[in-house]
C-alpha positions in Angstrom: 0.1 -0.2 0.3 1.2 3.4 -0.8 1.6 6.1 1.9 1.0 10.0 1.1 1.2 12.9 2.9 -0.5 16.0 2.2 0.5 19.4 3.2 1.3 18.0 7.1 1.0 20.7 9.4 2.3 19.9 12.9 2.6 22.2 15.9 3.4 22.2 19.9 2.7 25.2 22.2 2.0 27.4 19.3 4.7 26.5 17.7 5.5 25.1 14.1 7.1 22.0 13.7 6.3 20.3 10.4 5.0 23.0 7.9 3.7 21.6 4.3 5.3 18.6 4.5 4.6 16.7 1.2 6.1 12.8 0.2 5.5 9.7 -1.0 6.3 6.2 0.1 5.8 3.4 -2.9 4.0 0.5 -2.5 6.6 -1.6 -1.9 9.5 0.4 -1.2 11.7 1.7 1.5 11.5 5.4 1.5 13.8 7.0 3.8 13.6 9.9 5.9 17.0 12.4 6.4 17.6 15.4 7.9 19.4 17.0 11.0 18.2 16.6 14.7 15.0 18.8 15.9 13.8 18.7 11.7 10.8 17.3 12.2 11.3 13.2 11.4 10.4 11.7 13.7 7.1 14.3 14.5 6.0 13.9 11.0 6.5 9.8 11.4 4.1 10.0 14.4 1.3 11.3 12.1 1.5 8.1 9.9 1.3 5.6 13.0 -1.6 8.0 14.6 0.3 9.0 17.5 -0.3 12.7 16.4 -2.8 14.6 14.8 -1.8 16.8 12.3 -3.2 20.6 12.8 -3.5 20.7 9.1 -2.7 18.5 5.7 -4.0 14.6 5.7 -2.0 11.1 5.7 -3.6 8.8 2.8 -3.0 5.1 3.1 -4.1 3.9 -0.5 -5.9 6.9 -1.1 -7.9 6.4 1.9 -7.1 9.6 5.1 -6.3 7.2 7.8 -8.6 9.1 9.8 -11.1 7.2 8.3 -10.4 4.0 9.7 -10.8 2.6 13.1 -7.7 2.5 15.3 -7.8 -1.6 14.8 -8.3 -0.9 11.1 -5.3 1.0 11.0 -3.2 -1.1 12.9 -3.7 -4.1 10.3 -2.4 -2.2 7.9 0.0 0.1 9.5 3.2 -1.2 12.0 5.2 0.9 13.7 8.5 1.1 15.8 8.8 4.5 17.4 11.7 6.5 19.1 9.9 6.1 22.3 10.1 2.2 23.5 8.9 0.6 26.1 11.1 -1.1 27.9 8.7 -2.0 31.3 7.5 -5.0 29.8 6.6 -7.9 32.6 6.7 -10.2 29.7 8.4 -12.8 28.3 10.1 -12.1 25.0 7.6 -14.2 22.9 5.0 -12.7 24.4 5.6 -9.0 23.6 5.7 -10.7 19.9 2.8 -12.0 20.3 1.2 -8.6 21.1 1.6 -7.8 17.2 -1.3 -10.1 16.6 -3.7 -8.1 18.8 -5.5 -6.3 15.5 -6.5 -9.3 14.7 -8.3 -10.6 17.9 -11.4 -10.5 19.3 -11.9 -9.5 22.6 -10.4 -11.8 25.2 -9.7 -14.7 22.1 -6.9 -16.8 22.5 -3.9 -17.8 20.0 -4.5 -20.1 17.4 -2.1 -22.1 15.2 -2.0 -19.4 12.6 -0.8 -16.9 15.3 2.0 -19.3 17.1 3.1 -19.7 13.0 3.7 -16.2 12.8 4.9 -15.3 16.3 7.9 -18.0 15.5 8.7 -16.8 12.0 9.0 -12.9 13.2 11.0 -13.7 16.2 13.4 -15.8 13.6 13.5 -13.8 11.0 15.3 -11.0 13.7 17.3 -13.9 15.1 15.6 -13.7 18.9 13.7 -17.8 18.1 16.3 -18.7 21.1 15.3 -16.0 23.5 12.0 -16.6 23.1 11.2 -17.5 27.2 13.5 -14.7 28.4 12.0 -11.7 30.1 11.6 -8.6 27.5 13.6 -6.3 30.7 16.4 -9.1 31.1 17.3 -7.9 27.3 20.2 -5.5 26.4 19.7 -2.2 24.1 19.8 -3.8 20.7 18.1 -7.6 21.7 15.0 -5.3 22.8 14.9 -3.3 19.1 15.0 -6.5 17.5 11.9 -8.1 19.7 10.2 -4.9 19.4 10.4 -5.2 15.6 9.8 -8.9 15.2 6.6 -7.7 16.7 5.6 -4.8 13.9 6.4 -8.0 11.5 3.9 -10.0 13.6 0.6 -7.5 12.7 1.6 -8.8 9.1 1.3 -4.7 8.1 1.4 -3.6 4.6 3.3 -0.6 6.1 6.1 -0.6 8.3 6.9 3.1 9.7 10.3 3.3 11.7 12.1 5.3 13.6 15.8 4.9 13.7 15.0 1.4 13.4 19.6 0.8 13.6 19.6 2.4 17.4 21.7 0.3 19.5 22.1 -2.2 16.9 26.0 -3.1 16.8 26.9 -3.4 12.7 26.4 -6.6 11.8 22.6 -6.4 13.1 22.4 -3.2 11.3 23.5 -4.8 7.9 20.7 -7.7 8.7 17.6 -5.9 9.6 18.6 -3.4 6.4 18.8 -6.7 4.3 15.3 -7.9 5.2 13.7 -4.6 5.4 14.5 -5.1 1.4 13.8 -8.5 1.6 10.4 -8.3 2.7 9.3 -5.6 -0.1 7.1 -4.2 2.2 6.0 0.1 1.9 8.5 1.2 4.4 8.9 4.9 5.4 12.4 4.6 7.5 13.9 7.6 9.1 17.9 6.8 9.2 20.6 9.1 10.9 23.3 7.2 8.8 23.4 8.8 5.6 25.1 6.0 4.4 22.6 3.1 5.3 20.0 5.7 3.7 22.0 5.7 0.4 22.5 2.0 0.1 18.9 0.5 1.5 16.3 3.2 0.3 14.6 3.2 -3.2 14.0 7.0 -2.6 15.0 9.9 0.1 13.1 12.9 1.8 15.3 15.2 3.1 14.0 17.6 6.2 15.4 21.0 6.8 13.4 22.7 9.9 10.3 21.5 9.7 9.7 21.2 5.5 10.8 18.6 3.1 13.5 19.8 1.4 14.5 17.3 -1.6 13.0 14.5 -2.9 14.2 11.5 -4.7 16.4 8.6 -5.3 19.6 8.7 -3.1 22.0 9.6 -6.0 20.4 12.3 -7.2 19.4 13.7 -3.7 22.8 13.5 -1.3 24.9 16.0 -3.1 28.2 17.5 -1.5 25.9 20.9 -2.1 22.8 19.6 -0.2 25.0 17.7 2.3 26.5 21.0 3.1 23.6 23.4 3.0 21.2 21.1 5.1 24.0 19.4 7.3 27.0 22.0 7.4 29.4 19.5 6.5 32.1 19.3 3.5 31.7 16.3 1.7 32.0 14.0 -1.0 30.0 11.6 -2.9 31.8 9.0 -4.8 30.8 4.7 -5.4 31.1 2.2 -2.9 34.0 0.2 -4.0 31.8 -2.8 -2.9 28.2 -2.1 -4.3 28.4 0.9 -6.4 26.1 2.7 -3.9 26.6 6.2 -3.8 29.3 6.5 -0.3 29.5 9.9 1.2 32.8 10.5 2.2 32.5 13.7 5.3 35.6 15.4 6.2 35.7 15.7 9.5 38.0 17.9 9.9 36.4 21.2 8.6 34.6 23.2 10.7 31.7 24.1 9.6 32.1 28.0 10.3 34.7 27.7 7.2 32.3 25.7 5.0 31.4 27.1 1.3 28.7 25.0 -1.0 30.9 22.7 -3.0 29.2 22.0 -6.2 
């Protein structure tokens, strides 16, 4: 399913945080949101999984305004891994992942064989099947991250909304997670700090700066030296990755931001 964000405005305490955001996440593609801290990435994602209601504009799921769906209906289509992730579950790993089946269950209904199979598959996909009986509170940050991702997979959604999904993960599990997203080919809207990861895994990226979308398109067309200087305040060269051929952003860590000139 395709996501369209149309002219969305979001304000907190009278201050505009996102102004007129317009972007798409095409069906079956991984769409990245990148930008400096405070640019509005997480805030915008919260409107897609209905944690926030925009002051103006709308979010469409396959052409239908999300506000026209019940919470249960939207939860069958959209699963989220937000930054504000619970860590106080007094549940086992398996029980946390099984929470992803809630939108499909009637009140007080128990698990069936289909639920058990989906939960087991989700745990295996994130490499946490051996931890199914452990308490969630006993896990490391990276392990919790993978369990919560498995919970999102267990929802069997059409759309994944992931806010910094590689946080707390070591490099191996970052690579495995991003490869898993590519293999699943679900519509995915993902915020990422790692621009090289975004350039490698995303079909298209939207760049946010001070609450506005300032550039959109394929990573190679968008993540240019001039944009790196203007939006991120760093000097960078964009070259071909020697192993994959993807764009590789090489940042000059010795150039003070105050001395930057926009590269061409």
